[in-house]
N, C-alpha and C positions, 0 to 999 in steps of 0.2 A: 918677080916682085912687082915689076911694072905692070905685068898682066893682071895681078891681083888688084892693084890699086885702080886699074882701069875698070875692072868689073865692079868694084865697090863704088866707084864714082858714078856707075850707071844707076839711075833712080829706080829702075825696075827691079834691079837686083836687091836694092835696099828694101823696097816694099816687100819683096818675096821673103826676104829673111825675117822681117817683122811679123808677117803673117804666120810664118812657120813657128816663130817663137810663141805667138799667141796661142796657136793650136796646141803646142806642146804644154803650155801652162794650163789651158782648159782641161786637157786630158789628165794632167797631174791632179788638178783640183777635184775633178769628178771621181778620179780613182781614190783620192783621199776620203771623200765623202762616203763612197761606197764601202771603203775599208772601215771607217768609223761606225757606220751603221751595222756592218757585219760583226764588229767587235762588241757593240752593245748587245746585239742579239745573243752572241756567244756568252757574254757575262750573265745575262738573264737565265740562259739555259743551264749554266754552271750552278747558279743559285738553286734552281729547281732540282738539279741533280744532287747537290749537297744536302738539300732537305730530305730527299728520298734516302740518301745514303746514311743520314743521321738516325733513322728509325732503327732501334736495336732488335731487328728481327731474329738474328742468330741467337741473341741472349734469351729472348722470349721463347724461341723454338726449343732451346735447350731445357728451359723450365717446363715447357709443355711436354717434352719427351719424358722428363722426370715424373711429371704428373701421370702420363699415360702408363707408366710402369705399375701404378697402383690403381689406375682407373681404366678398365678395359674399354669403356665406351669412348674414351678419348684417343685410344690407340689408332683407330682407322682415320680419324680426323688429322692426327699428327702426321701419319704417313703421307696423306694427300698434301698436307701443308709443306712437307719436306720437298716434294717434287715441285710444287709451286715456287718455293723459295729458290730452288736450283735454277728454275727458269728466270726468275726475277734477277738473281745474281748474275746469270749469263748476259741478260739484257743490260744490266748495269755495267758489266765489264766491257761490253761492246760500246756502250755510251761513252765510257771513259776513254777508249781508244779513239773513237770518232771525234771526241772533244779535242784530243791532242792533235789529230790530223787537221782538223778544221782550223785550229789556232795556227798551225804551221802554214797552211794555205793563205790565211789572212796576212800573216807576216810576209810571206813571199809574194803577195799581191795577186794570188789566184782567186780573185773575188768571185768570179762566176762559179768555179768549182766549189768554193766555200759556201756560196748560197745554196747549192744543192745539198751539201752536207748538213747545213743548218736546218733545212727542211726535214732531213732524215732524223736529225737529233731531236727536233720538236716532237716528231711522231714517236720516237723511241722513249723519250722522257715521259710523254703522256701515258704510254703503255706502262712504263715503270711505276708512275704514280698510282695508276689503277691497281697494278699488281701488289704494290707495297701496302696501299690502303686496305685492300681486301684481306691480305695476310695479317696485317696489324689488328684489324677488327676481329678476325677469326681467332687469333692468338689471345687477344684480350678477353674474349668470351670464355676461353679455357682457363685463363689466369684470373678471372673475375673473383673467384672465391678467395684466392690468395690476397688480392687487393683489399677485399672487404675485411678479411681477418687482420691484415696489416694495419688498416685504418683503425679498426677496433682496438688492437693492442696498443697503438700509439696513444689513443685517447685514455686507455687504462693506465699507461705509463705516466702520462701527465697527471691524472687524478691521484695515482699512487704517490707521485712526487709531492703533490700539494698536501696530501695527508701526512707524509713524513715531516714536512716542514711545520705543519700545525702541531704535530706531536712534540717536536723539539721545542716549539715556542711555549707549550703548556706542560712541560715535563714535570714541574712541581705538583701540578694537579693530577698527573697521571702516574706519579712515581710508584703508587701502590701496585699498579699492574704493568710496570715498565718491563719487567723480564718477559712477560707474555707479549708485549708490544714488539720487543726486539725479536722474539721468536717468529712472530707473524711477519714482520718485515723481511727477515731472512728467508723464510719459507716462500714468501711472495716473489722475492727476487729470484729464487731458484726456479719458480714456476715460469717466470719470464724467460730464463735461460733455456728451460725445457721447450718452451714454445718456439724459440728461435731454432733450436735443433730440429724440431719437427718440421718447421717451415723450410729449413735448408734441404731436408730430404723429401720435401713436398708431400709429407704425410699430414694432409689437411684434417683428417678425422681426429688423429691424435692431437694435432694443434688445437682443434676446436675443443677437445676435452680439457686441454690445459687452460684455454680461455675461460671455460666454465669454472675451473678451480680458482683461477685468478679473480674472477668476479666474486666468488664466495669469500675468498680471503680478504679482498678489499672491502666488501660489505661488512665483514666481521670487524676489520680494522676501523672502519668509519663508525660502526656502532659503538665500539669501545671509546673512541675519541669523543663522541657526542654524549654518551650515556654515563660513563664511569664518573666524571667529576660531579655531576648532579646526584647520581646514586650514592657516591661516597659521602656527600654532604648529609644526605638523609641517614645512611647506614652508620656513619661514625660520629655524627653530630646531633641531628634532630631527634632521631628515634631513641638513642641512649639517654638524651636529656629528658625526653618525655617519660621514659621508663623510670628515670630517677625521681621525677616529680610525682609520678603515680605511686612509687614505693614510699616516698616521704609522706604523702597525704594518707596513704593506707596505714602506715605505722602510727602516725599521729592520731588518726581517727580510731584505730584499734586500741591505742593507749587510753583514749577517753571513754572506752566501753561501747563504741558503736559496733553493732552486729554486721559483719561483712563476709561471713563464711560462704554465703551463697554466691558471691562474686568470684570466688576461686582466684584471687589476685596473685598469690604466689605461683600457682600452676601456670596461669596465663603469662606472667613475666618470665618464667623459665622457658616456656615454649617459644616466646618471642625472642629471647636471648639466644637460644639454640638455633632457631631459624635464621637469625641475623648472622650468626657465625658461618652457617652454611652459605648464605648469600655472599658474604665477604670473600670466602674461599672461591666461590664460583666467579666473582668479579675479578679476583686476582688471577684466575686462570683464563680470563678473557671471555667468559661466557656470561652474557647479561640477559639470557633468556628467562623471562618470567620474573626477573628480579624486581622490576618496577611494580608489578602486581603484588609481589610479596611485601615490599616496603610500604606500599599504600595500605595494604591490609593491616600491617603492624600499627601504622599510625591511626587508622580508624579504630582498631581494637583498644589501643592505649587511650585514645580520646574518649571512647565509650566508658572504659574503666574509670577514668578520672571523673567523668560526669556522674557515674553511678555512685562513686565514693562521696562526691560532694552532696548528691541528693540524699544519700543515707545519713551523712553527717548533719545536714540541715534538718532532715526529718527527726533525727535523734534529739537535736536541740529544741526543735519545736514541740516534740512530745513532752520533754521535761517541763517546758513552760505551760503546756496545756494541762499536764498532770496537776501542777500547782493551782492553775486557774480552776480546774474542775473541782479539786478538793475545797478550795475557798468558796466557789459558787454553791457547792452542795451544802456546806456548813451554814452559809448565809441563808440558803433556801429553807433549810430545816428550822432555823430560828424565825424566819419570816412566816412560814406556814403556821408555826405555833402562835406567833403574835397575832396574825390576822384571824386565826380561829378564835382566840380569846377575845379580841376586840369585837368580832362579829357577834359572839354569844352575849356580850354585855350591851352592845349598842344597836343591835339590829332592830329591836322594838322601838327604841327612842327615835332613831333616824329613818326608819322605814326602808332598810336596805334590801329591797325586794330583788330576788334573783341572785344575790351575791353568794348564797349558800351553794348553788350549783357551780358557780365559778370556782369557789374554794375546793369543792369536791373534785372537780376536773383537774385542778392543779395538783391536788394531793395524789391523785391516781398517777399522773405523769411523774411525779417525784418518786413514787414507789417503784414505777417501772425502771427509772434511772438507777435507783438504789439496787435493783436486782441485776442490772447489766454491769454496773461499775466494778464489782469484785473480779469478774472474769477478765475484763479489759485491763485492770490494774495488775492482775496476776501475770498476764502476758507481758505487760510493760516491765514489771520488776524482774521477771525471769530473763528477759533480754535474749531470747533464743529465736527470734524471728526478725526479719527485716523491718526497720523502722518505717519505711515507706508504705509497707502493707498495713501496719497497725495505726499509722497516722490518720488514715481516713476514718477508722472507727472512733479514735479519740476526738477528731473534729466533730463527728456526728453527735457524740455524747456531750461535748462542750456546747454545741449548738442547741441541743434539747434542753440542757440546763439553763442556757441563756434565755430561752423562751419562757421556761418556768419562772426564772428570776424576774423577767420583765412583767409577766402576768401577776406575780405576787406584788411587784412594785405598784402596778396599776390598782390592784385591790386595796393595798395599804393606803395609797394616795386617795382613793375614793372614800375610805372610812375616815381618814384624817381630814379630808375636805369637808365631810358632813359634820364632824365634831368641831372643826375649826370654823365652819360657817356659823355655828351657833355662838361661839365665843366672840367671833368678829361682830356679829349682829348685836350682841349685848353691849360691846364696847361702843359701837357706833350709836346705839340707842342712848347711852349715857351722854355722848357728845352732843347729840341732837337736843336732848333735854336741857343741857347747859346753854346751848345757843338760843333756844326758845326763852330761857330765863333772862339771858343777856339782852335780847330784844325788848322784852317787857320792862326791864330795868332802865334801858336807855330812853324809852318813850316816857316813862314816869319821871326820870331824872331831869329831862329837858322841858317837861311840862308843856308839850306842844299844844298850842291853842286849838289846833284842828288837825285831823288826819283822815285819810280817805276811808270810805266805807269798804273799799276793796281790801284794806289792811285787816279789818275785822274778819272778813271772810277767809283771807289767807291764813290768819292765825288759827281760825277754827279748823281749816283743812290741815294745817301742820299738826295741830293737836290730835286730829283724827289719825294721821300717820303714826304718831307716837303710840296711840292706843292700839292700833292694829298690830304694830310691831310687838308690843307687850303681849298681846293675845297669842300671836303666832309663836313667840318664844316659849310661851307656857303650854302650848298644845302638845298632845301625846297621841300618835307619833308626830315628830317634828317634820313639817313640810318644808324642806330646805330650799327647794326651788322657788316656792311662793315667798318664803322669807327673804331670799336674796333679791327677787324682783321688787318686792315691796320696799326693802331697804334702799335699793337703788333709786326708786322714785322719790322716797322720803328725803334722801340726801340731796338730790337735785333740787327739789322744791324748797326745802327749808334753807339751804345755803343761798339760793337765789333770793328768797325773802329777806334773809339776814343782810345780804348786800344792799338790797333796796332800802332797808331801814337805816343802814349806815350812811347811805347816800343822802337820805332825807335829813338825818341828824347833822351831817356835815354842812348841808345847804343852810339849815336853820342857824347854825353857829356863824356861818359867813354873813348871813343877813343881819344878825344881831350885832356882830362886830363892825360891819360897815355903817349901820345906823348910829351906833355909839360914836364912831369916829366922825361921822358927819354932824352930830349934834353941836359940836363946837362952832360950826359955821352957820347955824340957823339964825342967830340974832344978827348976823352980818349980811347974809344974803337971803332975800325973800324967796327967790326961786329955789334955793337949796332947801329951805324950810318946807316949801310946798311939795317938792318931789319926795323928800324923806317921809312926809306925812302920807303921801300916796303909797309909798313902799310899805309903811306900817299897816295900812288898811289891807293891802294884799296879803301881808304876813298873817293878820288876824283871821283872814278868810281862808287860810290854808294854802294860798297860792304862793308857795315859798320860792319857786323858780322865778316867777314874775317879780316878786319883791326883791330878789337878789339882783336881777337885771336892772331894775329902776335905781336901786341904791348904788350899784357900781357905776352906772352912767352918770349919776349925780356927782359922785366923787371925782370922776374923770374930768368934769368941767373945772374942778379946782386944781387938781394935780394930775395932769395928763400923763399916762404911761407909768406912773409910780404908785398907783393906789394900792397894789398888792403888798408891797413892802411896808407902807405906812399902816395898813390895816393889821398886818402881821405884828408890827412893833406895838401898835396900840393894844392889840389883844394880849400880847405878852406883858405889857405894863399893867393892864387891868388884872 
């Protein structure tokens, strides 16, 4: 013990021990680092190994083997793939063993040996990755058809599920064809089961045929869901209602006597009803082929039938009105032609109705032509064995011709009556003008005008000349109506204007006299009033009545500004 303490007390021994401890520690640390690094590499290699291991090559190869049984071309490829798979699996087995050994080496600290094994593992795993990737790609190429079919059937399953949900939501609208819908869904589900069986046996051709059947069934299902509610609305609602309206209109029009045999309404309604029954049965069975075209055709035919019935009814009513109008017009035309013929024979010489005989003859010929056509037209109308729309045009033409004849007769009658009325009017106007002339002369004489213009004498002579010319024209044979009317117009304008002038002169004279009489009471009081009134009297005697009135009014204005009119009026009334 003493010897030990002796050594420990030696400084060199202590330093040696410390150095040895440090070296051991460094060795341990380096070994730990190398061990950790090797562990990390091993873990990464294990991940790569597990990734390779997870690829289901055996499963895919088994499917490929099943496919090769029905596909000779795939047989050789699958045989080669089986050998490649054996090699890959042997490599993977070796990798698995080497992974375990390397892990043991790392745990036991054999890092150097472990590093060599890690290098071998990296090479083996890289080879395995290449082998597995190549095999996986080759197997996928063989299984590609299955994948495509599988994706397609999944899409069809989803679509089929959506259609079933839509059908259940709208069951009330689809109830009419629900049994067919249930049958289609059941058949489609069976097709999906058949598809799975074909896929399980890798009979892709048969599976593809099932896919085609599934497509058709789903298309039929979808067509029913989309079309049946709308088609039923037309087939069980719109079209029956339209047929009912057409039948009602047809019955009503027929009861009124409208000819409708040519429309064959009963036959058309029967055909549409029978066709509609067939379409409903077809829809109930889930077959909507051509149903829309049929229903549209029914609607169009019913619309046309309704329009034809309305046109025939309207034409029938219009024909009855036209028949009454034609009868009335014809009777009036016969009376009018007799009247104008009689009037023309009596008055043509007196009034010089030149050319009217040709007009009357033309109208008479037209009326005879109408009289020849009328019996045939009215016979067809009364027998009522032809469509009213066809006969209506003939009735309108006959009515138009009669209207033209009636208008021509009205013009001829008006021309004759105008000629005769012109003479009577001229005689009455002549009497009025003579009375006016007499009134003018009486007024001139009554007021004893001290002076009147020379123009008045000339105007009176001209007025008397108009009276004499009118008297001569009225008595002429034949009567020149145009000249008589022109002369009468000139005479009326001139004589009435002369009459107004005379009335104005008389009124002015009366105002002058009244003003002077009113002013006489101021003559003795105002010298200037006396002087001005005297000047007004001189103008009055000279026939300058307007000047006389101006002077007299101005004079009175001096005495009673602004009030002379009322005072003169009162003075005149008292006088």
